[in-house]
C-alpha positions in Angstrom: 124.4 122.9 163.8 121.3 123.4 161.7 117.8 123.3 163.1 117.0 120.3 161.0 120.0 118.4 162.3 119.4 119.3 165.9 115.7 118.3 165.5 116.7 115.0 164.1 119.2 114.3 166.9 116.7 115.3 169.6 113.9 113.2 168.0 116.3 110.2 167.9 117.1 110.7 171.6 113.4 111.1 172.5 112.6 107.9 170.6 114.6 105.9 173.1 112.2 106.8 175.9 110.0 103.8 176.9 106.2 104.0 176.6 106.0 103.6 180.4 108.2 106.7 180.9 106.3 108.7 178.3 103.0 107.9 180.2 104.6 108.8 183.5 106.0 112.1 182.1 102.7 112.9 180.5 100.9 112.5 183.8 103.5 114.7 185.5 103.0 117.4 182.8 99.2 117.1 183.4 99.5 117.5 187.1 101.8 120.5 186.8 99.3 122.0 184.3 96.4 121.5 186.7 98.4 123.3 189.4 99.2 126.2 187.0 95.6 126.5 185.9 94.4 126.5 189.4 96.8 129.4 190.2 95.7 131.2 187.0 92.0 130.6 187.0 91.4 133.4 184.5 92.7 131.0 181.9 89.9 128.6 182.6 87.3 131.3 181.7 88.5 131.7 178.0 89.2 129.2 175.2 92.6 127.6 175.3 94.2 125.4 172.7 96.3 122.2 173.0 97.9 119.9 170.5 97.4 116.4 169.3 100.4 114.4 170.5 102.4 112.5 168.0 103.6 108.9 168.6 106.0 108.7 171.5 105.5 112.4 172.5 105.0 113.6 176.1 101.7 115.5 176.2 99.0 116.4 178.8 96.6 113.5 179.4 93.6 115.5 178.3 90.9 113.3 179.9 92.7 113.7 183.2 93.2 117.4 182.7 89.6 118.1 181.9 88.5 115.9 184.9 90.4 118.2 187.3 90.0 121.6 185.6 87.0 123.1 183.8 88.4 124.2 180.4 87.1 125.1 177.0 90.0 123.4 175.2 90.4 123.5 171.4 92.7 121.5 169.1 94.2 122.1 165.7 92.2 121.4 162.6 93.2 121.8 159.0 90.9 123.8 156.7 92.0 124.5 153.1 95.6 124.0 154.1 95.5 126.4 157.0 95.5 125.7 160.7 92.4 126.6 162.6 91.1 125.4 166.0 88.0 123.5 167.1 86.4 122.3 170.3 85.6 118.6 170.0 82.3 117.0 170.8 83.7 114.6 173.4 87.4 113.7 173.6 89.6 114.8 170.6 90.4 112.2 168.0 93.1 112.3 165.3 96.8 112.6 164.8 98.3 116.0 164.0 94.8 117.4 163.1 91.6 116.8 165.1 88.9 114.9 163.3 85.2 116.0 163.3 82.9 116.6 165.0 84.0 120.0 166.4 83.0 123.6 166.3 85.4 126.4 165.3 86.8 128.8 167.9 89.6 131.3 168.3 91.7 130.4 171.3 93.1 133.0 173.7 96.1 130.9 174.9 98.0 127.9 173.5 99.9 124.8 174.8 102.5 124.3 172.2 104.6 121.1 171.5 108.3 121.3 171.2 111.1 118.9 170.3 113.5 121.0 172.4 113.9 124.3 174.2 117.1 126.3 175.1 117.8 127.9 178.4 116.1 131.1 177.4 112.9 129.3 176.5 113.3 129.4 172.7 111.4 126.5 171.1 112.5 124.0 168.4 109.2 122.8 167.0 108.2 119.7 165.0 109.4 121.3 161.7 106.1 121.7 159.9 106.0 125.5 160.0 102.7 125.9 161.8 
């Protein structure tokens, strides 16, 4: 099966998840991430990067995450067709790319979205090539 076909099938299955379940799973991811960051506090002392969730995508609840963990968290921005990262002034706004205002940074670690993962941890991304 090709990556494109597998991605399409997985996205189709994911689209059947209810909004309530997406919210519940997102809070679960957030709480697991808080635990992980508390155990690895060195990550809170450097800039990390997260992603802007797409519609019907499980993602950390950033306001909740930042409430429980002091982080410098950047998000993807598009500059001249290339991905860069910026820390927002306030909560991030936007879809795939964060909208201004922000200031540019270079993150030291990344939270990366995935449509699917295999048992060895290999990631199938959104298909945009970033």
